[in-house]
The first five atom37 places (N, CA, C, CB, O) and aatype in JSON, in Angstrom:
{
  "aatype": [12, 2, 11, 10, 12, 19, 16, 10, 9, 15, 10, 0, 16, 10, 7, 10, 7, 9, 0, 19, 14, 10, 5, 0, 2, 0, 5, 14, 19, 11, 5, 16, 16, 11, 19, 0, 10, 6, 15, 11, 8, 1, 14, 6, 18, 1, 19, 5, 18, 8, 8, 14, 2, 5, 11, 11, 17, 9, 2, 0, 7, 16, 13, 1, 3, 1, 0, 15, 0, 3, 11, 6, 19, 5, 11, 10, 6, 8, 11, 7, 18, 16, 0, 5, 9, 19, 16, 10],
  "atom_mask": [
    [1, 1, 1, 1, 1],
    [1, 1, 1, 1, 1],
    [1, 1, 1, 1, 1],
    [1, 1, 1, 1, 1],
    [1, 1, 1, 1, 1],
    [1, 1, 1, 1, 1],
    [1, 1, 1, 1, 1],
    [1, 1, 1, 1, 1],
    [1, 1, 1, 1, 1],
    [1, 1, 1, 1, 1],
    [1, 1, 1, 1, 1],
    [1, 1, 1, 1, 1],
    [1, 1, 1, 1, 1],
    [1, 1, 1, 1, 1],
    [1, 1, 1, 0, 1],
    [1, 1, 1, 1, 1],
    [1, 1, 1, 0, 1],
    [1, 1, 1, 1, 1],
    [1, 1, 1, 1, 1],
    [1, 1, 1, 1, 1],
    [1, 1, 1, 1, 1],
    [1, 1, 1, 1, 1],
    [1, 1, 1, 1, 1],
    [1, 1, 1, 1, 1],
    [1, 1, 1, 1, 1],
    [1, 1, 1, 1, 1],
    [1, 1, 1, 1, 1],
    [1, 1, 1, 1, 1],
    [1, 1, 1, 1, 1],
    [1, 1, 1, 1, 1],
    [1, 1, 1, 1, 1],
    [1, 1, 1, 1, 1],
    [1, 1, 1, 1, 1],
    [1, 1, 1, 1, 1],
    [1, 1, 1, 1, 1],
    [1, 1, 1, 1, 1],
    [1, 1, 1, 1, 1],
    [1, 1, 1, 1, 1],
    [1, 1, 1, 1, 1],
    [1, 1, 1, 1, 1],
    [1, 1, 1, 1, 1],
    [1, 1, 1, 1, 1],
    [1, 1, 1, 1, 1],
    [1, 1, 1, 1, 1],
    [1, 1, 1, 1, 1],
    [1, 1, 1, 1, 1],
    [1, 1, 1, 1, 1],
    [1, 1, 1, 1, 1],
    [1, 1, 1, 1, 1],
    [1, 1, 1, 1, 1],
    [1, 1, 1, 1, 1],
    [1, 1, 1, 1, 1],
    [1, 1, 1, 1, 1],
    [1, 1, 1, 1, 1],
    [1, 1, 1, 1, 1],
    [1, 1, 1, 1, 1],
    [1, 1, 1, 1, 1],
    [1, 1, 1, 1, 1],
    [1, 1, 1, 1, 1],
    [1, 1, 1, 1, 1],
    [1, 1, 1, 0, 1],
    [1, 1, 1, 1, 1],
    [1, 1, 1, 1, 1],
    [1, 1, 1, 1, 1],
    [1, 1, 1, 1, 1],
    [1, 1, 1, 1, 1],
    [1, 1, 1, 1, 1],
    [1, 1, 1, 1, 1],
    [1, 1, 1, 1, 1],
    [1, 1, 1, 1, 1],
    [1, 1, 1, 1, 1],
    [1, 1, 1, 1, 1],
    [1, 1, 1, 1, 1],
    [1, 1, 1, 1, 1],
    [1, 1, 1, 1, 1],
    [1, 1, 1, 1, 1],
    [1, 1, 1, 1, 1],
    [1, 1, 1, 1, 1],
    [1, 1, 1, 1, 1],
    [1, 1, 1, 0, 1],
    [1, 1, 1, 1, 1],
    [1, 1, 1, 1, 1],
    [1, 1, 1, 1, 1],
    [1, 1, 1, 1, 1],
    [1, 1, 1, 1, 1],
    [1, 1, 1, 1, 1],
    [1, 1, 1, 1, 1],
    [1, 1, 1, 1, 1]
  ],
  "atom_positions": [
    [[70.42, -30.52, 129.29], [69.78, -29.92, 128.15], [69.65, -30.91, 127.01], [70.54, -28.69, 127.7], [68.62, -30.97, 126.34]],
    [[70.72, -31.7, 126.8], [70.7, -32.71, 125.74], [69.64, -33.77, 126.02], [72.06, -33.36, 125.61], [68.92, -34.19, 125.11]],
    [[69.56, -34.21, 127.27], [68.58, -35.24, 127.63], [67.16, -34.71, 127.44], [68.8, -35.71, 129.09], [66.27, -35.46, 127.02]],
    [[66.94, -33.45, 127.75], [65.63, -32.85, 127.59], [65.23, -32.82, 126.12], [65.61, -31.45, 128.18], [64.08, -33.12, 125.79]],
    [[66.15, -32.45, 125.23], [65.87, -32.41, 123.79], [65.58, -33.81, 123.26], [67.05, -31.79, 123.03], [64.66, -34.0, 122.48]],
    [[66.35, -34.78, 123.69], [66.15, -36.17, 123.24], [64.79, -36.66, 123.72], [67.29, -37.09, 123.77], [64.09, -37.35, 122.97]],
    [[64.42, -36.33, 124.94], [63.14, -36.76, 125.49], [61.98, -36.12, 124.72], [63.06, -36.41, 126.99], [61.0, -36.79, 124.39]],
    [[62.1, -34.84, 124.43], [61.05, -34.15, 123.69], [60.91, -34.7, 122.27], [61.32, -32.65, 123.65], [59.8, -34.89, 121.77]],
    [[62.03, -34.96, 121.62], [62.0, -35.52, 120.27], [61.41, -36.93, 120.31], [63.42, -35.55, 119.65], [60.65, -37.29, 119.41]],
    [[61.74, -37.71, 121.31], [61.21, -39.07, 121.44], [59.7, -39.04, 121.65], [61.88, -39.8, 122.62], [58.97, -39.82, 121.03]],
    [[59.22, -38.13, 122.51], [57.78, -38.03, 122.75], [57.04, -37.56, 121.49], [57.5, -37.05, 123.91], [55.96, -38.06, 121.19]],
    [[57.62, -36.62, 120.78], [56.98, -36.14, 119.55], [56.92, -37.25, 118.5], [57.75, -34.93, 118.99], [55.9, -37.4, 117.83]],
    [[57.98, -38.02, 118.36], [58.01, -39.13, 117.41], [57.02, -40.21, 117.82], [59.42, -39.71, 117.31], [56.34, -40.77, 116.96]],
    [[56.93, -40.49, 119.1], [55.99, -41.49, 119.6], [54.56, -41.04, 119.34], [56.22, -41.73, 121.09], [53.73, -41.85, 118.91]],
    [[54.26, -39.78, 119.6], [52.91, -39.26, 119.35], [52.56, -39.3, 117.88], [0.0, 0.0, 0.0], [51.42, -39.63, 117.52]],
    [[53.51, -38.98, 117.01], [53.28, -39.02, 115.57], [53.11, -40.46, 115.12], [54.44, -38.35, 114.81], [52.29, -40.74, 114.24]],
    [[53.86, -41.37, 115.7], [53.76, -42.78, 115.34], [52.42, -43.39, 115.72], [0.0, 0.0, 0.0], [51.95, -44.31, 115.06]],
    [[51.8, -42.88, 116.78], [50.49, -43.39, 117.21], [49.38, -42.7, 116.42], [50.29, -43.17, 118.72], [48.4, -43.35, 116.05]],
    [[49.51, -41.42, 116.15], [48.45, -40.65, 115.5], [48.26, -41.05, 114.04], [48.76, -39.16, 115.58], [47.12, -41.09, 113.56]],
    [[49.31, -41.35, 113.32], [49.2, -41.68, 111.9], [48.41, -42.97, 111.68], [50.59, -41.81, 111.29], [47.51, -42.96, 110.84]],
    [[48.7, -44.07, 112.39], [47.89, -45.28, 112.16], [46.43, -45.08, 112.59], [48.49, -46.46, 112.91], [45.54, -45.65, 111.96]],
    [[46.18, -44.31, 113.64], [44.8, -44.06, 114.05], [44.04, -43.28, 113.0], [44.77, -43.31, 115.38], [42.86, -43.54, 112.75]],
    [[44.72, -42.33, 112.38], [44.07, -41.54, 111.34], [43.8, -42.41, 110.11], [44.94, -40.33, 110.96], [42.77, -42.22, 109.46]],
    [[44.68, -43.33, 109.78], [44.5, -44.2, 108.63], [43.33, -45.16, 108.84], [45.78, -44.99, 108.35], [42.66, -45.53, 107.87]],
    [[43.07, -45.57, 110.07], [41.98, -46.5, 110.36], [40.65, -45.81, 110.64], [42.35, -47.35, 111.54], [39.64, -46.47, 110.87]],
    [[40.64, -44.5, 110.61], [39.42, -43.76, 110.93], [38.34, -44.05, 109.88], [39.7, -42.24, 111.0], [38.64, -44.21, 108.7]],
    [[37.1, -44.12, 110.31], [35.98, -44.38, 109.41], [35.6, -43.08, 108.69], [34.75, -44.95, 110.2], [35.67, -42.0, 109.28]],
    [[35.21, -43.17, 107.42], [34.81, -41.96, 106.71], [33.5, -41.41, 107.28], [34.67, -42.24, 105.21], [32.68, -42.16, 107.8]],
    [[33.33, -40.12, 107.17], [32.12, -39.47, 107.66], [30.97, -39.82, 106.72], [32.31, -37.92, 107.76], [31.1, -39.74, 105.5]],
    [[29.83, -40.21, 107.31], [28.68, -40.58, 106.5], [28.11, -39.33, 105.83], [27.6, -41.29, 107.36], [27.81, -38.34, 106.49]],
    [[27.96, -39.39, 104.51], [27.47, -38.25, 103.76], [25.96, -38.36, 103.56], [28.18, -38.14, 102.41], [25.4, -39.46, 103.6]],
    [[25.31, -37.23, 103.35], [23.87, -37.21, 103.1], [23.62, -37.87, 101.75], [23.31, -35.76, 103.12], [24.29, -37.58, 100.77]],
    [[22.65, -38.75, 101.72], [22.35, -39.45, 100.47], [21.15, -38.83, 99.78], [22.11, -40.93, 100.74], [20.35, -38.13, 100.41]],
    [[21.03, -39.09, 98.51], [19.91, -38.58, 97.74], [18.61, -39.29, 98.1], [20.18, -38.71, 96.26], [17.53, -38.76, 97.87]],
    [[18.72, -40.49, 98.66], [17.53, -41.25, 99.01], [16.68, -40.47, 100.01], [17.9, -42.63, 99.57], [15.46, -40.44, 99.9]],
    [[17.33, -39.86, 100.99], [16.59, -39.1, 101.99], [15.88, -37.91, 101.36], [17.53, -38.63, 103.1], [14.76, -37.58, 101.75]],
    [[16.51, -37.28, 100.39], [15.89, -36.13, 99.73], [14.75, -36.58, 98.82], [16.92, -35.35, 98.94], [13.73, -35.89, 98.73]],
    [[14.91, -37.71, 98.15], [13.88, -38.19, 97.23], [12.67, -38.75, 97.96], [14.46, -39.24, 96.32], [11.59, -38.85, 97.37]],
    [[12.82, -39.12, 99.21], [11.68, -39.67, 99.93], [10.61, -38.6, 100.17], [12.14, -40.26, 101.27], [9.45, -38.94, 100.43]],
    [[10.98, -37.33, 100.08], [10.03, -36.24, 100.26], [9.48, -35.75, 98.91], [10.69, -35.09, 101.0], [8.84, -34.7, 98.85]],
    [[9.73, -36.51, 97.85], [9.31, -36.11, 96.51], [7.79, -36.12, 96.39], [9.92, -37.04, 95.47], [7.14, -37.11, 96.73]],
    [[7.24, -35.03, 95.91], [5.81, -34.93, 95.68], [5.54, -35.2, 94.21], [5.28, -33.53, 96.09], [6.37, -34.9, 93.35]],
    [[4.4, -35.78, 93.91], [4.08, -35.98, 92.49], [3.85, -34.64, 91.8], [2.84, -36.88, 92.33], [3.29, -33.71, 92.39]],
    [[4.27, -34.54, 90.56], [4.04, -33.35, 89.76], [3.22, -33.76, 88.55], [5.38, -32.68, 89.34], [3.28, -34.91, 88.11]],
    [[2.49, -32.83, 88.03], [1.6, -33.11, 86.91], [1.97, -32.21, 85.74], [0.12, -32.9, 87.31], [1.99, -30.99, 85.86]],
    [[2.27, -32.82, 84.61], [2.61, -32.08, 83.4], [1.41, -32.09, 82.47], [3.87, -32.68, 82.7], [0.82, -33.14, 82.2]],
    [[1.05, -30.92, 82.0], [-0.07, -30.8, 81.06], [0.5, -30.69, 79.66], [-0.98, -29.56, 81.41], [1.37, -29.86, 79.39]],
    [[0.01, -31.54, 78.76], [0.44, -31.53, 77.36], [-0.79, -31.35, 76.48], [1.19, -32.85, 76.99], [-1.89, -31.77, 76.83]],
    [[-0.59, -30.71, 75.34], [-1.71, -30.49, 74.43], [-1.26, -30.57, 72.99], [-2.37, -29.13, 74.71], [-0.06, -30.46, 72.7]],
    [[-2.21, -30.77, 72.08], [-1.94, -30.67, 70.65], [-3.23, -30.33, 69.91], [-1.33, -32.0, 70.11], [-4.33, -30.55, 70.41]],
    [[-3.06, -29.8, 68.73], [-4.21, -29.47, 67.89], [-4.65, -30.75, 67.2], [-3.85, -28.34, 66.84], [-3.81, -31.59, 66.88]],
    [[-5.93, -30.92, 66.96], [-6.43, -32.17, 66.37], [-5.75, -32.59, 65.07], [-7.89, -32.04, 66.13], [-5.64, -33.79, 64.8]],
    [[-5.28, -31.65, 64.24], [-4.64, -32.04, 62.99], [-3.12, -32.22, 63.12], [-4.93, -31.02, 61.93], [-2.44, -32.43, 62.12]],
    [[-2.6, -32.15, 64.32], [-1.16, -32.37, 64.56], [-0.98, -33.53, 65.52], [-0.48, -31.09, 65.12], [-1.87, -33.82, 66.33]],
    [[0.17, -34.21, 65.43], [0.41, -35.36, 66.31], [1.39, -35.04, 67.43], [0.94, -36.52, 65.49], [1.45, -35.77, 68.42]],
    [[2.15, -33.98, 67.3], [3.18, -33.65, 68.29], [2.56, -33.0, 69.52], [4.24, -32.73, 67.68], [1.81, -32.03, 69.4]],
    [[2.88, -33.54, 70.71], [2.39, -32.98, 71.98], [3.29, -31.83, 72.4], [2.33, -34.06, 73.09], [4.51, -31.91, 72.27]],
    [[2.7, -30.77, 72.92], [3.42, -29.59, 73.38], [3.17, -29.46, 74.88], [2.96, -28.29, 72.61], [2.04, -29.63, 75.34]],
    [[4.22, -29.16, 75.65], [4.08, -29.0, 77.1], [3.48, -27.63, 77.42], [5.45, -29.16, 77.81], [3.98, -26.6, 76.97]],
    [[2.41, -27.65, 78.2], [1.76, -26.4, 78.6], [2.26, -25.94, 79.96], [0.24, -26.57, 78.64], [2.15, -24.76, 80.3]],
    [[2.82, -26.86, 80.75], [3.33, -26.48, 82.07], [3.36, -27.67, 83.01], [0.0, 0.0, 0.0], [2.81, -28.73, 82.72]],
    [[4.03, -27.46, 84.14], [4.12, -28.48, 85.19], [3.51, -27.9, 86.45], [5.61, -28.93, 85.42], [3.81, -26.76, 86.83]],
    [[2.65, -28.69, 87.1], [1.9, -28.21, 88.26], [2.12, -29.14, 89.45], [0.4, -28.12, 87.94], [2.32, -30.34, 89.28]],
    [[2.1, -28.58, 90.65], [2.3, -29.37, 91.87], [1.04, -30.06, 92.35], [2.83, -28.5, 92.96], [1.12, -31.08, 93.03]],
    [[-0.12, -29.53, 91.99], [-1.35, -30.17, 92.44], [-2.25, -30.46, 91.24], [-2.09, -29.27, 93.47], [-2.21, -29.78, 90.22]],
    [[-3.05, -31.49, 91.39], [-3.9, -31.98, 90.31], [-4.97, -30.96, 89.92], [-4.55, -33.29, 90.72], [-5.32, -30.85, 88.75]],
    [[-5.49, -30.22, 90.88], [-6.54, -29.25, 90.6], [-6.06, -28.17, 89.61], [-7.01, -28.59, 91.89], [-6.79, -27.8, 88.69]],
    [[-4.85, -27.68, 89.8], [-4.3, -26.66, 88.89], [-4.11, -27.24, 87.5], [-2.96, -26.12, 89.43], [-4.36, -26.57, 86.49]],
    [[-3.65, -28.48, 87.45], [-3.46, -29.15, 86.15], [-4.81, -29.33, 85.45], [-2.76, -30.51, 86.34], [-4.91, -29.13, 84.24]],
    [[-5.84, -29.72, 86.2], [-7.18, -29.89, 85.62], [-7.71, -28.57, 85.06], [-8.15, -30.44, 86.67], [-8.33, -28.55, 83.99]],
    [[-7.49, -27.46, 85.77], [-7.93, -26.16, 85.29], [-7.26, -25.8, 83.96], [-7.63, -25.07, 86.34], [-7.89, -25.28, 83.05]],
    [[-5.97, -26.1, 83.87], [-5.23, -25.81, 82.64], [-5.74, -26.67, 81.48], [-3.72, -26.04, 82.85], [-5.86, -26.19, 80.35]],
    [[-6.05, -27.92, 81.76], [-6.6, -28.81, 80.73], [-7.94, -28.26, 80.24], [-6.77, -30.25, 81.27], [-8.2, -28.25, 79.03]],
    [[-8.79, -27.82, 81.14], [-10.09, -27.27, 80.75], [-9.94, -26.02, 79.88], [-10.91, -26.94, 81.99], [-10.68, -25.85, 78.92]],
    [[-8.98, -25.16, 80.22], [-8.73, -23.96, 79.41], [-8.31, -24.34, 77.99], [-7.64, -23.09, 80.06], [-8.8, -23.78, 77.01]],
    [[-7.38, -25.32, 77.9], [-6.89, -25.73, 76.59], [-7.97, -26.41, 75.76], [-5.69, -26.65, 76.74], [-8.06, -26.18, 74.55]],
    [[-8.78, -27.24, 76.4], [-9.86, -27.91, 75.68], [-10.92, -26.9, 75.23], [-10.5, -28.99, 76.56], [-11.53, -27.08, 74.17]],
    [[-11.13, -25.86, 76.0], [-12.08, -24.8, 75.61], [-11.57, -24.07, 74.36], [-12.28, -23.79, 76.78], [-12.37, -23.61, 73.54]],
    [[-10.26, -23.97, 74.21], [-9.66, -23.31, 73.04], [-9.63, -24.23, 71.82], [-8.25, -22.85, 73.37], [-9.27, -23.79, 70.73]],
    [[-10.02, -25.5, 71.99], [-10.07, -26.42, 70.84], [-8.91, -27.4, 70.76], [0.0, 0.0, 0.0], [-8.8, -28.12, 69.77]],
    [[-8.06, -27.43, 71.76], [-6.94, -28.37, 71.77], [-7.34, -29.67, 72.46], [-5.71, -27.74, 72.47], [-8.28, -29.7, 73.25]],
    [[-6.62, -30.73, 72.14], [-6.73, -31.97, 72.87], [-5.65, -31.91, 73.96], [-6.57, -33.23, 71.93], [-4.49, -31.65, 73.66]],
    [[-6.02, -32.15, 75.21], [-5.07, -32.0, 76.32], [-5.07, -33.25, 77.17], [-5.42, -30.77, 77.18], [-6.06, -33.98, 77.24]],
    [[-3.92, -33.49, 77.83], [-3.79, -34.63, 78.75], [-2.89, -34.24, 79.91], [-3.23, -35.88, 78.02], [-2.11, -33.3, 79.81]],
    [[-3.02, -34.99, 81.0], [-2.17, -34.79, 82.18], [-1.28, -36.02, 82.33], [-3.04, -34.56, 83.48], [-1.75, -37.15, 82.31]],
    [[0.02, -35.77, 82.48], [1.0, -36.82, 82.68], [1.57, -36.67, 84.09], [2.14, -36.77, 81.6], [2.07, -35.6, 84.43]],
    [[1.5, -37.72, 84.9], [2.06, -37.68, 86.25], [3.55, -37.98, 86.21], [1.32, -38.67, 87.18], [3.97, -38.98, 85.62]],
    [[4.35, -37.13, 86.82], [5.8, -37.32, 86.85], [6.23, -38.01, 88.11], [6.53, -35.98, 86.72], [7.42, -38.25, 88.31]]
  ]
}
């Protein structure tokens, strides 16, 4: 019985002695980077406007496609504002 306990304790210690250095040398798991997410970035278009007697630009909205931004610019110019499209 004593020999069996000593053998089991020896095997457990040996297994722990091998597992700890292997775990310390393990390579970290590669994490998802922002570069992969940014590679799918689509251009966005911000429409800004101001009244002719003011200098401060006001944001009218952000659009995913140029056609929608152009429509918004036309609406604002029809109302008498000066409008521009800024690509983000």
